[in-house]
PAZAPA-4460 file (N, C-alpha, C; in steps of 0.05 Angstrom, whole numbers, plus 32768, in hexadecimal, padded with zeros to 4 digits):
% residues 280
    n_x    n_y    n_z   ca_x   ca_y   ca_z    c_x    c_y    c_z   seq   type   mol
   8186   814E   8799   8196   813C   87AA   81A3   8126   879B     1      G     A
   81B8   811B   87A6   81C8   8106   8799   81BC   80EB   87A1     2      I     A
   81BA   80D9   878E   81B0   80BE   8795   81C6   80AF   87A4     3      N     A
   81BF   80A7   87BC   81D3   809A   87CF   81E1   8082   87C2     4      A     A
   81D2   8074   87B0   81DE   805C   87A4   81F7   8062   8794     5      E     A
   81F7   8079   8788   820E   8080   8776   8222   8092   8783     6      Y     A
   821F   8096   879D   8232   80A8   87AB   824C   8099   87B0     7      M     A
   8262   80A8   87B0   827B   809D   87B9   827A   809A   87D7     8      G     A
   828C   808A   87E2   828B   8084   87FF   828E   809E   880F     9      T     A
   82A0   80AF   8807   82A4   80C9   8815   828B   80D9   8817    10      G     A
   827C   80DA   8801   8263   80E9   8801   824E   80DC   8813    11      Q     A
   824D   80C1   8813   823A   80B3   8824   8241   80B8   8841    12      Q     A
   825A   80B8   8848   8262   80BD   8864   825A   80D9   886C    13      V     A
   825F   80ED   885A   8258   8108   8860   823A   810B   8864    14      R     A
   822A   80FE   8853   820D   80FF   8855   8204   80F3   886F    15      L     A
   820F   80DC   8876   8207   80CE   888F   820E   80E0   88A7    16      K     A
   8225   80ED   88A6   822D   8100   88BC   8219   8117   88BE    17      K     A
   8210   8121   88A7   81FD   8137   88A7   81E2   812F   88B3    18      R     A
   81D9   8117   88AC   81C0   810D   88B7   81C2   8108   88D5    19      L     A
   81D9   80FC   88DD   81DD   80F7   88FA   81DE   8111   890A    20      M     A
   81EB   8125   88FE   81EE   813E   890C   81D3   814C   890E    21      S     A
   81C2   814B   88F9   81A8   8157   88FA   8197   8149   8910    22      A     A
   8198   812E   8911   8189   811F   8925   8192   8126   8941    23      A     A
   81AC   8129   8945   81B6   812F   8960   81AD   814B   8968    24      A     A
   81AD   815E   8956   81A3   8179   895C   8185   817A   8963    25      E     A
   8175   816A   8954   8159   8169   8959   8153   815B   8974    26      L     A
   8162   8147   897B   815E   8139   8995   8165   814D   89AB    27      I     A
   817C   815B   89A8   8184   816E   89BD   8170   8185   89C0    28      A     A
   8164   818E   89A9   8150   81A3   89AB   8137   8199   89B9    29      A     A
   812F   8181   89B3   8116   8176   89C0   811B   8174   89DE    30      R     A
   8133   816B   89E6   8139   8168   8A03   813C   8182   8A11    31      R     A
   8147   8196   8A04   814D   81B0   8A11   8135   81C3   8A10    32      S     A
   8122   81BE   89FE   810B   81D0   89FC   8110   81E7   89E9    33      G     A
   8127   81E8   89DC   812D   81FE   89CA   8120   81FA   89AF    34      K     A
   811C   8210   89A1   8114   8210   8985   812C   8219   8974    35      V     A
   8135   8209   8962   814C   8210   8951   8144   8225   893D    36      L     A
   8155   8239   8937   814D   824F   8925   8149   8245   8908    37      P     A
   8158   822F   8901   8155   8224   88E6   815A   8206   88E8    38      S     A
   8154   81F8   88D3   8157   81DB   88D3   8175   81D4   88D6    39      F     A
   817C   81C0   88E7   8199   81B9   88EA   81A7   81B6   88D0    40      P     A
   81BF   81C2   88CE   81CE   81C0   88B5   81C7   81D5   88A1    41      G     A
   81B3   81E6   88A9   81AC   81FD   8898   8196   81F8   8884    42      G     A
   8191   81DF   887D   817A   81DA   886A   816C   81C0   8871    43      Q     A
   8151   81C0   886E   8142   81A8   8875   8148   8192   8861    44      P     A
   8141   8179   8867   8146   8163   8854   8136   8168   883B    45      P     A
   8143   8160   8824   8136   8166   880A   8121   8151   8804    46      E     A
   8121   813A   8810   810E   8125   8809   8104   8118   8822    47      S     A
   80EE   8109   881F   80E3   80FA   8836   80F6   80E3   883D    48      F     A
   8104   80D9   8829   8118   80C3   882E   812D   80CD   8841    49      D     A
   8138   80E5   883C   814D   80F0   884D   8141   80F7   8869    50      A     A
   8128   8100   8869   811B   8106   8883   8119   80EE   8894    51      A     A
   8111   80D7   8889   810F   80BE   8899   812A   80B4   88A2    52      Y     A
   813F   80BA   8893   815A   80B3   889D   8160   80C2   88B6    53      K     A
   8159   80DC   88B7   815E   80EC   88CF   814C   80E1   88E6    54      I     A
   8133   80DC   88E0   8120   80D2   88F4   8129   80B7   88FF    55      L     A
   8134   80A6   88EE   813F   808C   88F6   8156   8090   890A    56      D     A
   8167   80A4   8904   817D   80AA   8917   8172   80B3   8932    57      E     A
   815E   80C4   8931   8152   80CE   894A   8146   80B6   895A    58      I     A
   8138   80A5   894C   812B   808E   8959   8140   807C   8965    59      T     A
   8156   8078   8957   816C   8066   8961   817B   8073   8979    60      A     A
   817B   808D   897B   818C   809B   898E   817D   80AA   89A4    61      N     A
   8162   80A9   89A3   8153   80B8   89B7   8157   80AC   89D3    62      W     A
   815A   8092   89D5   815F   8086   89EF   8147   8078   89FB    63      G     A
   8131   8076   89EC   811A   8067   89F5   8111   8055   89DE    64      E     A
   8105   803E   89E6   80FA   802C   89D3   80E0   8038   89C8    65      K     A
   80DB   8035   89AE   80C3   8040   89A2   80AA   8031   89AE    66      V     A
   8096   8041   89B6   807E   8035   89C2   8066   8037   89AF    67      A     A
   806A   8043   8998   8055   8046   8985   805C   805A   896F    68      G     A
   8048   8061   895F   804C   8071   8947   8036   8085   8944    69      W     A
   803C   809B   8938   8028   80AF   8930   8027   80B1   8912    70      K     A
   800F   80B6   8907   800C   80BA   88EA   8006   80D7   88E6    71      V     A
   8013   80E3   88D3   8010   8100   88CD   8006   8104   88B0    72      A     A
   7FFD   811B   88AA   7FF4   8123   888F   7FDE   810F   8886    73      F     A
   7FC8   810D   8895   7FB4   80F8   888F   7F9B   8104   8883    74      T     A
   7F9D   811B   8876   7F87   8125   8867   7F92   8134   884E    75      N     A
   7F82   8139   883A   7F8B   8144   8821   7F99   815F   8825    76      D     A
   7F8E   8170   8836   7F99   818B   883A   7FB5   8189   8845    77      A     A
   7FB9   8177   8859   7FD4   8174   8865   7FE8   8168   8851    78      A     A
   7FDF   8154   8842   7FF1   8148   882E   7FFA   815D   8819    79      L     A
   7FE7   816E   8812   7FED   8183   87FE   8000   8198   880A    80      K     A
   7FFA   81A0   8822   800A   81B5   882F   8027   81AB   8833    81      K     A
   802A   8191   883A   8044   8186   883F   8051   817B   8825    82      M     A
   8043   817D   880F   804C   8173   87F5   8055   8156   87F9    83      N     A
   8045   8147   8807   804C   812B   880E   803D   8117   87FD    84      A     A
   804B   8103   87F3   803E   80EE   87E2   802C   80DB   87F3    85      P     A
   8032   80DB   880D   8023   80C8   881F   8026   80D4   883B    86      E     A
   8016   80C9   884E   8019   80D2   886A   8035   80CE   8875    87      P     A
   803B   80DB   888C   8054   80D7   8899   8051   80C6   88B2    88      G     A
   8067   80B9   88BA   8066   80A8   88D2   807E   80B0   88E4    89      I     A
   8078   80B2   88FE   808D   80B8   8911   8089   80A9   892B    90      G     A
   809F   80A6   893B   809E   8096   8953   8091   80A4   896B    91      P     A
   8085   8095   897C   807B   809E   8996   808D   8091   89AC    92      L     A
   8099   80A1   89BC   80AB   8096   89D2   809B   8095   89EC    93      F     A
   80A1   8081   89FD   8092   807E   8A16   808F   8097   8A27    94      P     A
   80A4   80A8   8A28   80A4   80BF   8A39   8090   80D5   8A30    95      S     A
   8086   80D3   8A17   8073   80E7   8A0E   8056   80DD   8A0D    96      V     A
   8052   80C4   8A17   8037   80B8   8A17   802B   80BB   8A33    97      I     A
   8013   80C6   8A34   8005   80CB   8A4D   7FE8   80C1   8A4C    98      H     A
   7FDF   80B6   8A63   7FC2   80AF   8A65   7FB2   80C7   8A6E    99      A     A
   7F9B   80CB   8A61   7F89   80E1   8A69   7F7B   80DB   8A83   100      S     A
   7F75   80EF   8A94   7F7E   810C   8A91   7F9B   810F   8A98   101      P     A
   7FA8   8121   8A8A   7FC5   8124   8A8E   7FCE   8141   8A8F   102      A     A
   7FE2   8146   8AA0   7FF2   815F   8A9E   8009   8158   8A8C   103      N     A
   800B   8166   8A76   801F   815F   8A62   8035   8175   8A61   104      V     A
   804D   816F   8A6C   8062   8184   8A6B   8070   8184   8A50   105      P     A
   806F   819C   8A44   807C   819F   8A29   808A   81BA   8A28   106      L     A
   80A1   81BB   8A1A   80AE   81D5   8A17   809C   81E9   8A09   107      P     A
   8097   8200   8A17   8083   8213   8A0D   808A   821D   89F1   108      A     A
   80A4   8222   89EC   80AC   822E   89D2   80A7   821A   89BA   109      A     A
   80A5   8200   89C0   80A3   81EC   89AB   8086   81E6   89A4   110      Q     A
   8073   81EF   89B4   8057   81E7   89B0   804B   81F1   8995   111      L     A
   803E   81DE   8988   8030   81E5   896F   8012   81E5   8972   112      G     A
   8007   81CE   897A   7FEA   81CC   897D   7FE2   81B0   8985   113      G     A
   7FC8   81AB   8986   7FBF   8190   898D   7FAC   8185   8978   114      F     A
   7FAB   816B   8976   7F9B   815D   8962   7F8B   8147   8970   115      E     A
   7F72   8143   8967   7F61   812E   8972   7F62   8116   8960   116      C     A
   7F69   80FF   896B   7F70   80E8   895A   7F64   80CE   8964   117      E     A
   7F5F   80BC   8952   7F58   80A1   8958   7F72   8091   895B   118      F     A
   7F76   8085   8972   7F8F   8076   8977   7F89   8059   897C   119      A     A
   7F9A   8048   8973   7F97   802B   8977   7FAE   8020   8986   120      F     A
   7FA9   800B   8996   7FBE   7FFC   89A4   7FBE   7FE0   8997   121      R     A
   7FD5   7FD8   898C   7FD6   7FBF   897E   7FD3   7FA7   8991   122      M     A
   7FC4   7F93   8989   7FC0   7F7B   899A   7FD3   7F65   8990   123      A     A
   7FDA   7F65   8977   7FED   7F51   896D   8000   7F5F   8959   124      S     A
   8016   7F51   8953   802B   7F5B   8941   8022   7F5C   8924   125      D     A
   802B   7F6F   8915   802A   7F6F   88F8   8046   7F72   88EE   126      L     A
   8055   7F5C   88EC   8071   7F5D   88E6   8076   7F65   88C9   127      P     A
   808F   7F6D   88C2   8095   7F73   88A6   8090   7F5B   8894   128      P     A
   8085   7F5F   887D   8081   7F4A   886A   807E   7F56   884E   129      R     A
   8080   7F45   883A   807F   7F4F   881E   8063   7F59   8816   130      D     A
   804F   7F49   881D   8033   7F4F   8815   8029   7F66   8826   131      A     A
   801B   7F79   881A   800F   7F8F   882B   7FF9   7F84   883D   132      P     A
   7FF6   7F91   8854   7FE0   7F8A   8866   7FC6   7F97   885C   133      Y     A
   7FB0   7F89   885E   7F96   7F94   8857   7F8A   7FA2   886F   134      S     A
   7F75   7FB2   886B   7F67   7FBF   8881   7F5D   7FA9   8895   135      V     A
   7F53   7F93   888A   7F49   7F7E   889B   7F5F   7F71   88AC   136      D     A
   7F76   7F6D   88A0   7F8D   7F62   88AF   7F94   7F74   88C7   137      D     A
   7F94   7F8E   88C1   7F9C   7FA2   88D5   7F86   7FA4   88EB   138      V     A
   7F6E   7FA4   88E2   7F57   7FA6   88F5   7F58   7F8E   8909   139      K     A
   7F5F   7F76   88FE   7F60   7F5E   890F   7F77   7F5F   8923   140      A     A
   7F8C   7F6D   891C   7FA4   7F6E   892D   7FA2   7F85   8942   141      A     A
   7F90   7F98   893D   7F8D   7FAF   894F   7F7E   7FA6   8968   142      A     A
   7F86   7FB1   897F   7F78   7FAC   8999   7F64   7FC2   899E   143      G     A
   7F68   7FD1   89B3   7F55   7FE6   89BB   7F58   7FFF   89AA   144      A     A
   7F42   800D   89A7   7F42   8028   899B   7F40   803C   89B2   145      L     A
   7F4F   8052   89B1   7F4E   8066   89C5   7F4B   8082   89B8   146      H     A
   7F3A   8093   89C4   7F3B   80AF   89BC   7F56   80BA   89C5   147      P     A
   7F62   80CD   89B6   7F7C   80D6   89BD   7F81   80F3   89B4   148      A     A
   7F95   80FF   89C1   7F9F   8119   89B8   7FBC   8116   89B2   149      I     A
   7FC5   8122   899C   7FE1   8125   8997   7FE8   8143   899A   150      E     A
   7FFC   8149   89A9   8007   8164   89AA   801D   8165   8995   151      I     A
   801A   8179   8983   802E   817D   896E   8042   8192   8978   152      V     A
   805C   818B   8975   8071   819E   897D   8086   81A0   8967   153      S     A
   8096   81B4   8969   80AB   81B8   8955   80C5   81BF   8963   154      R     A
   80DB   81B6   8958   80F5   81BD   8963   8104   81D1   8951   155      R     A
   80F7   81D8   893A   8103   81EB   8927   80EF   8201   8922   156      V     A
   80F9   821A   8921   80E8   8231   891C   80DB   822E   8901   157      D     A
   80C1   8235   8900   80B3   8235   88E6   80B2   821A   88D9   158      N     A
   80B3   8205   88E9   80B6   81E9   88DF   80A2   81E3   88C9   159      L     A
   8088   81E9   88CE   8073   81E0   88BB   8074   81ED   88A0   160      F     A
   8082   8205   889F   8085   8212   8885   809D   8206   8876   161      A     A
   80AD   81F6   8883   80C5   81EB   8876   80BE   81D2   8865   162      L     A
   80A6   81C8   8868   809D   81B1   8858   809D   8197   8866   163      G     A
   8091   8183   8859   808D   8169   8864   80A6   815B   886E   164      G     A
   80BB   815A   885E   80D4   814C   8867   80DF   8158   8881   165      P     A
   80DE   8172   8884   80E8   817F   889D   80D7   8176   88B5   166      A     A
   80BC   8175   88B1   80AA   816D   88C6   80B0   814F   88CE   167      V     A
   80B2   813E   88BA   80B8   8122   88C0   80D3   811F   88CF   168      V     A
   80E7   812D   88C6   8101   812B   88D3   8101   8134   88F0   169      A     A
   80F0   8148   88F6   80EE   8153   8911   80DA   8143   8921   170      D     A
   80E0   812A   8927   80CF   8118   8938   80B3   8116   892C   171      H     A
   80B0   811B   8912   8096   811B   8905   8082   812E   8913   172      C     A
   808D   8143   8920   807C   8157   892C   8071   8150   8947   173      G     A
   8079   8139   8952   806D   8130   896C   8077   813F   8984   174      N     A
   8065   8146   8996   806C   8150   89B0   8064   813D   89C6   175      G     A
   804A   8135   89C5   8040   8122   89DA   8027   8114   89CF   176      A     A
   8020   80FE   89DC   8008   80EE   89D5   7FF9   80E8   89EF   177      F     A
   7FDF   80EE   89EF   7FCF   80E9   8A07   7FB7   80D8   89FE   178      I     A
   7FB3   80C1   8A0C   7F9D   80AF   8A04   7F87   80AE   8A19   179      Y     A
   7F6F   80AA   8A0F   7F57   80A7   8A20   7F50   808A   8A24   180      G     A
   7F37   8085   8A2C   7F2E   806A   8A33   7F2F   8056   8A1B   181      P     A
   7F33   803D   8A22   7F34   8028   8A0D   7F18   8020   8A05   182      A     A
   7F13   801D   89EB   7EFA   8011   89E2   7F01   7FF7   89D4   183      C     A
   7EF7   7FE1   89DE   7EFF   7FC6   89D3   7EEC   7FBE   89BC   184      E     A
   7ED3   7FC7   89BD   7EC0   7FBD   89A9   7EBC   7FD1   8992   185      N     A
   7ED1   7FDF   898A   7ECF   7FF3   8975   7ECB   7FE7   8959   186      W     A
   7ED1   7FCE   8956   7ED1   7FC2   893B   7EB5   7FC2   892E   187      K     A
   7EA0   7FC5   893F   7E85   7FC7   8934   7E7E   7FE4   892D   188      E     A
   7E8E   7FF7   8935   7E87   8014   8931   7E8E   801D   8915   189      L     A
   7E80   8032   890C   7E87   803F   88F3   7E99   8056   88FA   190      D     A
   7EB3   8051   88F9   7EC7   8065   8902   7EC7   807D   88EF   191      L     A
   7EC2   8079   88D5   7EC2   808F   88C3   7EAD   80A4   88CA   192      A     A
   7E96   809B   88D4   7E80   80AD   88DB   7E82   80B8   88F8   193      A     A
   7E95   80AD   8907   7E96   80B4   8924   7EA0   80D1   8927   194      H     A
   7E91   80E1   8937   7E97   80FD   893A   7EA8   8103   8952   195      E     A
   7EB9   8117   894F   7ECD   811F   8962   7ECD   813D   8965   196      V     A
   7ED0   8147   897E   7ED4   8164   8981   7EED   816A   8990   197      S     A
   7EF9   8181   8989   7F11   818B   8996   7F08   81A2   89A9   198      A     A
   7F13   81A1   89C1   7F0A   81B4   89D6   7F23   81C2   89E1   199      I     A
   7F23   81DC   89DE   7F3A   81ED   89E7   7F30   81FE   89FF   200      L     A
   7F3D   81FA   8A16   7F35   8209   8A2E   7F16   8209   8A32   201      D     A
   7F0A   81F1   8A2E   7EEE   81EE   8A34   7EDB   81F4   8A1E   202      G     A
   7EE4   81FF   8A08   7ED2   8206   89F2   7ED8   81F5   89D9   203      A     A
   7EC3   81EB   89CC   7EC7   81DB   89B4   7ED1   81EE   899E   204      V     A
   7EE8   81E7   8992   7EF3   81F8   897D   7EF4   81EB   8962   205      T     A
   7EF0   81D1   8961   7EF1   81C3   8947   7EE2   81A9   8949   206      A     A
   7ED7   81A0   8933   7ECA   8186   8932   7ED3   8177   8919   207      R     A
   7ED2   815D   891B   7EDA   814C   8904   7ECE   8131   8908   208      G     A
   7ED6   811F   88F6   7ECD   8103   88F8   7EE3   80F1   88ED   209      R     A
   7EDF   80D7   88F1   7EF3   80C4   88E9   7EF9   80C5   88CB   210      G     A
   7EE6   80CD   88BB   7EEB   80CF   889E   7EFF   80E4   8897   211      S     A
   7F05   80F6   88AA   7F1A   810B   88A5   7F36   80FF   88A7   212      D     A
   7F38   80E6   88AF   7F53   80D9   88B2   7F55   80C4   889B   213      V     A
   7F60   80CC   8884   7F63   80BA   886D   7F49   80AB   8867   214      L     A
   7F32   80B7   886B   7F19   80AA   8866   7F0F   8099   887C   215      G     A
   7F21   808E   888D   7F1A   807D   88A4   7F34   8079   88B3   216      N     A
   7F34   807C   88CE   7F4C   8078   88DD   7F5A   805C   88D8   217      P     A
   7F4A   8048   88D1   7F55   802E   88CA   7F67   802F   88B2   218      L     A
   7F61   8041   889F   7F72   8044   8887   7F8D   804F   8890   219      N     A
   7F8D   8061   88A3   7FA6   806C   88AE   7FB6   8057   88BC   220      S     A
   7FA9   8047   88CD   7FB6   8031   88DB   7FC2   801D   88C7   221      L     A
   7FB4   8017   88B1   7FBD   8005   889D   7FD5   8011   888E   222      T     A
   7FD4   802B   8889   7FEC   8038   887D   8004   8035   888F   223      F     A
   8000   8039   88A9   8017   8037   88BC   8022   801A   88BC   224      A     A
   8010   8006   88BC   8019   7FEA   88BC   802A   7FE4   88A4   225      A     A
   8021   7FED   888D   8030   7FE7   8874   8049   7FF8   8871   226      N     A
   8048   8010   8879   8060   8021   8879   8076   8015   888A   227      F     A
   806F   800D   88A3   8082   8001   88B5   808B   7FE5   88AC   228      L     A
   807A   7FD7   889F   8081   7FBC   8894   8096   7FC0   887E   229      S     A
   8091   7FD3   886C   80A4   7FD8   8856   80C0   7FE0   8860   230      R     A
   80C0   7FEE   8877   80D9   7FF7   8882   80E7   7FE3   8894   231      R     A
   80DB   7FCB   8896   80E7   7FB5   88A6   80E4   7FB9   88C4   232      G     A
   80D0   7FC9   88CC   80CB   7FCE   88E8   80B3   7FBF   88F2   233      V     A
   809C   7FC3   88E5   8083   7FB5   88EC   8076   7FC2   8905   234      G     A
   805F   7FB8   890B   8050   7FC0   8924   8051   7FA8   8937   235      L     A
   8053   7FAF   8951   8055   7F9A   8965   803D   7F9D   8979   236      K     A
   8035   7F86   8984   8020   7F87   8998   8028   7F9B   89AE   237      A     A
   8015   7FAB   89B6   801B   7FC0   89CA   8022   7FDB   89BF   238      G     A
   8029   7FDC   89A5   802F   7FF6   8998   8016   8007   8997   239      D     A
   8019   8021   899B   8005   8034   8996   8007   803D   8978   240      W     A
   7FF1   8043   896C   7FF1   8052   8952   7FDB   8067   8954   241      V     A
   7FE4   8080   8953   7FD0   8096   8952   7FCE   80A0   8935   242      T     A
   7FB6   80A1   892B   7FB1   80A0   890E   7FB0   80BB   88FF   243      T     A
   7FB3   80D1   890E   7FB2   80EB   8900   7F99   80FA   8908   244      G     A
   7F9A   8114   8904   7F85   8125   890F   7F6A   8123   8901   245      T     A
   7F55   8123   8911   7F39   8124   8906   7F2E   8140   8908   246      A     A
   7F3E   8153   8913   7F34   816E   8919   7F46   8184   8910   247      T     A
   7F5B   817E   8900   7F6F   8193   88FA   7F81   8197   8911   248      G     A
   7F91   81AC   8910   7FA5   81B3   8925   7F9A   81CC   8934   249      L     A
   7F97   81C8   894E   7F8D   81DF   895F   7FA4   81EB   896E   250      I     A
   7FAB   8204   8969   7FC3   8210   8977   7FC0   8210   8995   251      P     A
   7FD6   820A   89A3   7FD5   820B   89C1   7FEE   8219   89CB   252      V     A
   7FEC   8221   89E5   8004   822B   89F2   8005   8220   8A0E   253      K     A
   801A   8224   8A1D   801C   8219   8A38   8006   8226   8A49   254      A     A
   7FF9   8215   8A59   7FE3   821E   8A69   7FC8   8217   8A5D   255      G     A
   7FC8   820E   8A44   7FB0   8207   8A36   7FA5   81EC   8A3F   256      T     A
   7F8B   81E9   8A40   7F7F   81CE   8A43   7F75   81C5   8A28   257      T     A
   7F7F   81AF   8A1F   7F77   81A3   8A06   7F66   818A   8A0C   258      A     A
   7F4F   8187   89FF   7F3E   8170   8A04   7F32   8167   89E9   259      A     A
   7F2A   814E   89E8   7F1A   8144   89D2   7F04   8133   89DC   260      T     A
   7EEC   8136   89CF   7ED5   8126   89D6   7ECE   8114   89BF   261      D     A
   7ECF   80FA   89C4   7EC9   80E6   89B0   7EAE   80D9   89B5   262      F     A
   7E9C   80E8   89C3   7E81   80DE   89C8   7E82   80C4   89D7   263      G     A
   7E76   80AF   89CC   7E74   8095   89D9   7E90   8088   89DF   264      T     A
   7EA5   8091   89D1   7EBF   8086   89D5   7ECE   8094   89EC   265      L     A
   7EC2   80A9   89F7   7ECF   80B6   8A0D   7EDE   80CF   8A06   266      G     A
   7EED   80DA   8A19   7EFC   80F3   8A13   7F18   80F2   8A1E   267      R     A
   7F27   8106   8A16   7F43   8109   8A1F   7F47   8125   8A29   268      V     A
   7F54   8129   8A40   7F5A   8143   8A4B   7F77   8146   8A51   269      D     A
   7F83   815C   8A48   7F9F   8161   8A4D   7FA4   817E   8A53   270      A     A
   7FB1   8183   8A69   7FBA   819E   8A70   7FD7   81A0   8A67   271      L     A
   7FDD   81B3   8A55   7FF8   81B6   8A4A   8007   81C9   8A5C   272      I     A
   801C   81C0   8A69   802B   81D1   8A7B   8048   81D5   8A71   273      V     A
   8052   81ED   8A76   806E   81F3   8A6D   8081   81E0   8A7C   274      A     A
   8091   81D2   8A6C   80A3   81BE   8A78   80B9   81CC   8A89   275      A     A
   80BE   81BF   8AA0   80D6   81C6   8AAF   80ED   81B6   8AA4   276      D     A
   80FD   81C3   8A93   8110   81B4   8A83   8127   81A7   8A93   277      L     A
   8129   81B0   8AAB   813E   81A4   8ABD   8138   8186   8AC1   278      A     A
   811E   817F   8ABE   8116   8163   8AC4   8111   8153   8AAC   279      H     A
   8115   815E   8A94   810F   814F   8A7B   8126   813B   8A76   280      L     A
***
């Protein structure tokens, strides 16, 4: 790829148009429920930098204010598979956030799977700043901890084989986010050791623990705070941050019941229903 700093104005304009066009196609696909046969423009973004430019366009043009963030690629296997130098971050929009128990309407063709995640609701702002935030800074700013499920969806055929930048550009793979009960006194808990199970149609299909999320879900939350700080966005009180899967990705289809059991922290139940796209 060409370094944008050294591009002529004409090239920069063409690149910007290409990014805007890709974002518009991905927004239209998410709204219509279609899966595109290939990445918009014929090839996925070559770099994570280009991917975030597309995702920024999506975020600016989706039509809803961002209500939180998801963290992706939060274990060594996922980082390696996506050839990613660090986890990915994508927006959560209000229309895809549901309280458990929930019927979650999603386009059947776009469904990928579900993930069991530790999610935090911020109690105070972590605005952009030069110095990185420490885990303690972030822990102090976080409010309640919630067990959560993220439904992973794709708007492009074979998305996950196209690599990390393609996944980031496509809404960072988000379909929906479902949260369980709030736990206010989690700061005394050993989150790394906390066990989680994934339940598909009533049967436990996977188990994990907090240590499967960058060693501790708080490490993932701290990554999100610093990533968003560097980008001039920051975290705001009331924002959700869902920190990445503790159980891998469990495939789902329309009609599936996805649940997660976080033991003492409670559980999350979601029935995934094929969306009636006339109402999306």
